[in-house]
C-alpha positions as CSV (number, residue, x, y, z in Angstrom):
1,M,37.4,104.7,-39.4
2,N,37.9,101.3,-37.5
3,G,39.0,101.2,-34.0
4,L,41.8,99.2,-32.3
5,K,41.7,96.4,-30.0
6,L,44.5,94.9,-28.1
7,L,45.5,91.3,-28.8
8,A,48.9,90.5,-27.5
9,T,51.7,92.1,-26.0
10,G,55.4,91.4,-25.0
11,R,58.7,92.7,-23.7
12,C,62.0,91.9,-23.5
13,L,64.8,93.4,-21.1
14,P,68.7,93.3,-21.0
15,A,70.0,90.2,-18.9
16,A,71.3,92.2,-15.8
17,A,69.3,94.4,-13.3
18,V,71.1,97.3,-12.1
19,T,69.9,98.3,-8.6
20,N,70.1,101.8,-6.6
21,E,73.0,100.1,-4.8
22,D,74.7,99.4,-8.2
23,M,74.5,103.1,-9.0
24,R,76.7,104.2,-6.3
25,R,79.5,102.8,-8.6
26,Y,78.9,105.9,-10.9
27,V,77.4,108.7,-8.9
28,D,77.0,109.8,-5.1
29,T,73.7,108.4,-4.6
30,S,71.6,106.1,-2.3
31,D,68.7,103.5,-2.6
32,E,66.9,105.9,-0.2
33,W,67.6,109.2,-2.1
34,I,66.5,107.6,-5.4
35,T,63.7,105.7,-4.0
36,T,62.0,108.6,-2.1
37,R,62.3,111.1,-5.2
38,T,61.1,108.4,-7.9
39,G,59.9,105.1,-6.7
40,I,62.4,103.7,-8.7
41,R,64.7,100.6,-7.2
42,Q,66.1,99.0,-10.0
43,R,66.7,99.4,-14.1
44,Y,68.2,97.3,-16.9
45,F,71.3,98.6,-18.9
46,C,72.4,97.0,-22.2
47,A,75.6,94.8,-21.8
48,E,77.9,93.9,-24.5
49,G,75.7,91.6,-27.3
50,E,72.8,93.5,-26.3
51,N,71.1,96.3,-28.5
52,A,68.2,98.0,-29.5
53,L,67.4,95.4,-32.3
54,T,67.9,92.4,-29.7
55,L,65.4,94.1,-27.4
56,A,62.7,95.2,-30.1
57,S,62.8,91.6,-31.9
58,G,62.7,90.1,-28.6
59,A,59.6,91.8,-27.5
60,A,57.8,91.5,-31.0
61,R,58.4,87.9,-31.5
62,Q,56.7,87.3,-28.0
63,A,53.7,89.5,-29.1
64,L,53.4,87.9,-32.4
65,A,53.4,84.3,-31.1
66,D,50.8,84.9,-28.3
67,S,48.9,86.7,-31.1
68,G,48.4,83.6,-33.2
69,I,48.5,85.9,-36.1
70,P,50.4,84.7,-39.2
71,K,53.2,87.3,-39.5
72,E,51.9,87.4,-43.3
73,E,48.9,89.1,-42.4
74,L,50.2,92.1,-40.7
75,G,49.5,95.3,-42.2
76,C,52.2,97.7,-40.2
77,V,55.1,97.7,-38.2
78,V,55.5,101.0,-36.0
79,C,58.5,101.5,-33.6
80,A,58.5,104.1,-31.2
81,T,62.2,105.1,-30.1
82,V,64.4,107.8,-29.4
83,S,67.7,105.4,-29.4
84,A,67.8,103.3,-32.3
85,D,71.0,101.5,-33.2
86,Y,71.1,103.6,-36.6
87,A,69.8,106.5,-38.1
88,T,69.1,104.3,-40.9
89,P,67.8,101.6,-41.5
90,S,65.1,102.1,-38.8
91,L,64.9,99.9,-36.1
92,S,61.6,98.7,-37.5
93,C,63.4,97.9,-40.7
94,L,65.7,95.8,-38.9
95,V,63.1,93.9,-37.0
96,Q,61.1,93.2,-39.9
97,A,64.4,91.3,-41.3
98,E,65.2,89.8,-38.2
99,L,61.6,88.0,-37.8
100,G,60.8,87.5,-41.6
101,L,57.9,89.8,-41.5
102,P,56.0,90.8,-44.7
103,E,57.8,93.1,-47.3
104,E,54.5,94.7,-49.0
105,I,53.5,96.5,-46.0
106,P,54.8,100.2,-44.5
107,V,57.7,99.9,-41.7
108,L,58.7,103.0,-39.7
109,D,60.1,104.3,-36.9
110,L,58.9,107.4,-35.2
111,N,60.2,110.0,-32.5
112,A,57.7,111.3,-29.9
113,A,59.8,110.4,-26.8
114,C,58.1,109.3,-23.9
115,S,54.5,109.5,-25.7
116,G,55.9,107.4,-28.5
117,F,54.3,104.4,-28.3
118,L,50.7,106.0,-28.1
119,Y,51.7,108.3,-31.3
120,A,52.7,104.9,-33.0
121,V,49.3,103.6,-32.2
122,A,47.5,106.2,-33.8
123,V,49.9,106.0,-36.8
124,A,49.2,102.3,-36.9
125,R,45.6,102.9,-37.0
126,G,45.8,105.6,-40.0
127,L,48.1,103.1,-41.9
128,L,45.8,100.4,-41.6
129,A,42.8,102.4,-42.5
130,Q,44.9,103.2,-45.6
131,N,45.8,99.5,-46.8
132,G,42.5,97.8,-45.4
133,K,44.6,95.5,-43.6
134,K,43.5,94.1,-39.8
135,Y,47.0,93.7,-37.7
136,A,49.5,96.2,-36.6
137,L,52.7,95.6,-35.0
138,I,53.5,98.4,-32.3
139,I,56.7,98.5,-30.5
140,G,58.4,100.9,-28.2
141,C,62.0,100.4,-27.5
142,E,64.8,102.1,-26.1
143,V,68.5,101.9,-25.0
144,L,68.9,105.3,-23.3
145,S,71.8,103.9,-21.4
146,R,74.2,104.7,-24.3
147,L,72.9,108.3,-24.6
148,M,73.5,108.9,-20.6
149,N,76.6,110.8,-18.6
150,M,77.0,108.3,-15.8
151,S,78.6,110.9,-13.6
152,D,75.3,112.8,-13.8
153,R,73.2,111.5,-11.1
154,S,70.2,113.8,-12.1
155,T,69.6,111.8,-14.7
156,C,71.6,108.4,-14.8
157,V,69.5,107.2,-12.0
158,L,66.1,107.5,-13.6
159,F,66.4,105.8,-16.8
160,G,66.7,102.3,-18.2
161,D,66.8,100.2,-21.4
162,G,64.0,98.0,-22.5
163,A,61.4,96.9,-25.2
164,G,57.8,96.4,-25.4
165,A,55.7,95.4,-28.3
166,A,52.0,94.8,-28.8
167,V,49.6,93.4,-31.8
168,F,46.4,95.5,-32.3
169,E,43.4,94.6,-34.4
170,A,41.2,96.7,-36.7
171,G,37.4,96.5,-36.7
172,P,34.3,98.8,-36.5
173,D,33.4,97.3,-33.1
174,F,36.2,98.4,-31.4
175,P,35.5,101.6,-29.2
176,F,38.8,103.6,-29.8
177,Y,39.7,107.2,-28.6
178,A,42.9,109.2,-28.8
179,L,44.6,112.2,-28.6
180,Q,48.1,113.7,-29.2
181,G,49.9,117.3,-28.7
182,A,53.1,118.7,-28.1
183,R,54.8,122.0,-26.8
184,G,58.4,122.5,-28.4
185,D,60.7,122.6,-25.8
186,K,64.2,121.5,-24.8
187,A,63.5,120.6,-21.3
188,I,64.4,117.1,-22.1
189,L,67.3,117.0,-24.6
190,A,69.2,114.1,-26.1
191,N,71.2,113.7,-29.2
192,G,73.0,110.6,-30.3
193,P,74.1,107.9,-30.3
194,G,77.7,109.2,-31.5
195,P,80.6,110.5,-30.0
196,L,80.2,113.9,-30.8
197,A,76.7,113.9,-29.3
198,P,75.6,115.7,-26.2
199,D,74.5,113.5,-23.4
200,L,70.8,113.3,-22.3
201,S,70.0,116.2,-20.2
202,M,66.8,117.2,-18.4
203,D,65.3,120.2,-16.5
204,G,63.5,118.2,-13.7
205,R,61.6,120.9,-12.1
206,A,60.3,121.8,-15.7
207,V,59.4,118.6,-17.0
208,F,57.6,117.6,-13.5
209,R,55.4,120.7,-13.8
210,F,54.8,119.9,-17.2
211,A,54.1,116.3,-16.6
212,V,51.5,117.3,-13.6
213,E,49.6,119.3,-16.0
214,A,49.8,117.2,-19.2
215,L,48.4,113.8,-17.4
216,P,45.3,115.2,-16.2
217,H,44.8,117.2,-19.5
218,C,45.0,113.9,-21.4
219,I,42.7,111.9,-19.1
220,Q,40.1,114.9,-19.1
221,G,40.4,114.6,-23.0
222,I,39.6,111.2,-23.5
223,Q,36.8,111.3,-20.9
224,D,35.2,114.3,-23.2
225,Q,35.2,112.2,-26.3
226,S,34.1,109.1,-25.2
227,G,32.0,109.8,-22.3
228,L,33.4,107.8,-19.9
229,S,34.0,108.3,-16.2
230,L,37.0,106.8,-14.5
231,E,34.5,104.7,-13.0
232,K,33.9,103.1,-16.1
233,I,37.9,102.7,-17.1
234,D,39.1,99.6,-15.6
235,W,42.8,100.5,-15.7
236,V,44.9,104.0,-16.1
237,V,48.4,103.2,-17.6
238,C,50.6,106.1,-17.8
239,H,54.0,106.5,-19.0
240,Q,56.3,105.4,-16.1
241,A,58.7,108.4,-15.3
242,N,58.5,108.8,-11.6
243,E,56.1,107.6,-9.0
244,R,55.4,111.0,-7.7
245,I,54.1,112.6,-10.9
246,I,51.4,110.0,-11.1
247,D,50.6,110.2,-7.2
248,H,50.1,113.8,-7.6
249,C,47.7,113.5,-10.1
250,V,45.8,110.9,-8.4
251,K,45.4,113.2,-5.9
252,K,44.8,116.1,-7.9
253,L,41.8,113.9,-10.1
254,K,40.4,112.5,-6.6
255,A,41.0,109.3,-8.5
256,P,41.0,105.7,-7.2
257,A,44.8,105.1,-7.2
258,E,44.1,101.4,-7.5
259,K,43.4,102.1,-11.1
260,F,46.9,103.6,-11.9
261,Y,49.4,100.8,-12.6
262,K,52.8,101.5,-11.5
263,N,56.1,99.5,-12.3
264,M,58.8,101.9,-12.3
265,A,60.1,100.4,-9.3
266,R,61.5,97.5,-11.6
267,Y,62.3,99.2,-14.7
268,G,63.1,103.1,-14.3
269,N,61.9,105.5,-16.9
270,T,62.4,103.6,-20.4
271,S,60.9,106.4,-22.2
272,A,58.6,104.8,-25.3
273,A,59.0,101.5,-23.7
274,S,57.3,102.0,-20.7
275,I,53.4,101.8,-21.3
276,P,54.1,98.5,-23.7
277,I,56.3,97.1,-21.0
278,A,53.8,97.8,-18.4
279,L,50.8,96.4,-20.5
280,D,53.0,93.3,-20.9
281,E,53.4,93.1,-17.3
282,M,49.8,93.3,-16.6
283,N,48.8,91.0,-19.0
284,R,51.1,88.0,-17.8
285,D,49.9,88.7,-14.4
286,G,46.5,88.1,-15.6
287,K,45.5,92.1,-14.7
288,L,44.2,92.2,-18.2
289,K,41.0,90.6,-19.3
290,P,38.7,90.6,-22.3
291,G,36.3,93.5,-22.6
292,Q,38.3,95.9,-20.3
293,K,39.0,99.0,-21.0
294,I,42.3,100.5,-20.8
295,L,43.3,104.2,-21.0
296,C,47.1,104.7,-21.5
297,V,48.8,108.3,-21.0
298,G,52.4,109.4,-22.7
299,F,54.3,112.5,-21.8
300,G,57.8,113.3,-22.1
301,G,60.5,114.8,-24.4
302,G,59.4,117.4,-27.2
303,L,57.7,118.3,-25.0
304,T,54.9,115.7,-26.1
305,W,51.8,114.2,-24.8
306,A,49.3,111.6,-25.9
307,A,46.3,109.1,-25.0
308,A,44.4,106.4,-26.2
309,L,41.6,104.5,-24.8
310,F,41.1,100.9,-26.3
311,T,39.4,97.3,-25.3
312,I,41.2,94.2,-24.3
C-alpha cells in the first residue's frame, strides 16, 4: 500500500481568546493554578455565529488553497470530531457542500476523541488505496465548549475549540508507519450536544496514568516498525493535552525535549484538532521543511491511542 506525504495544512480558531484570568468569571481558579498544572494560558471558545462547520471549513479551505491541488482531484474527506453540529449530516458532508468538493468520493466523520486525527489519517490511506486516487483532505475539529460544565474547574479550564486540516498525497515512495489501539474505559466521558446530555467529565488521575503509558508505547511502536531512532526523527508532535504529560514522557524516554513540539499554552486541549493545529502552526512558523520526518502521537477518550510517522 502507498504511503502518505503531508502537502499542506490549515487551521481556524474562534475569533476571541479566553485567558486563564477570563476563566475566573466561571470558576474559582487563577492563572497560576491552571498554568502550573497544565501549561495552558488561554484557549478559544466559539461565540454566536461560530460552530464546527465554520471552523472545519475555514481550516479545510486554507489547507486546500496552500496545497495547490484542484478540489476535483480529492479522493476522500475524513473529519475527526466528537462535537459536530449534528449527528447527521456529518460535519465532513457539510464541509463538502460548503466548499463545493467532489461528490463521487467517500466523505465521513469518525470519533476516536483525541486520537481522532491520526485514526482519520489511517482511514484516509485505506480509502485512497481502494479508489486509486492520490489526495486526501483530513480535518480535526472540536467545539468542546458546548459540552462542558462551566462550573467544573477540573475540566472547563482544560479544553478549547478549534480546527486543523491537512492535505496528504499517497505514493509508493513515501515512508509511512502507523499504529492504533483502544482500551474501553469511561475515564473521559462526553455525550452531546443536547439538553439531556451529561457534561464532559474526566477522571484526571486515570487519564494522566493512561497518557504517560500510551505516549511512550506509541513512540516505541513506531520505532520498532520503522527502525528509526528518535535521533533520525525531526519532530514529535503529541496531542496537546497537558504539558506535564509530555515532559514526563520526555524524561522517561531520555529524549531531546526540543524535538517535542508544544503549543497547549495558546489553545488548550482541542482533542482531535490539537495535532493538525500544531502542524499548521509549525508549518507557518517555518519549522516544517521538505524531507523532514514527523512522528505524531495521539491519546485520549475511549480510551484510544494512535501514532503515525510520515514525511513532509
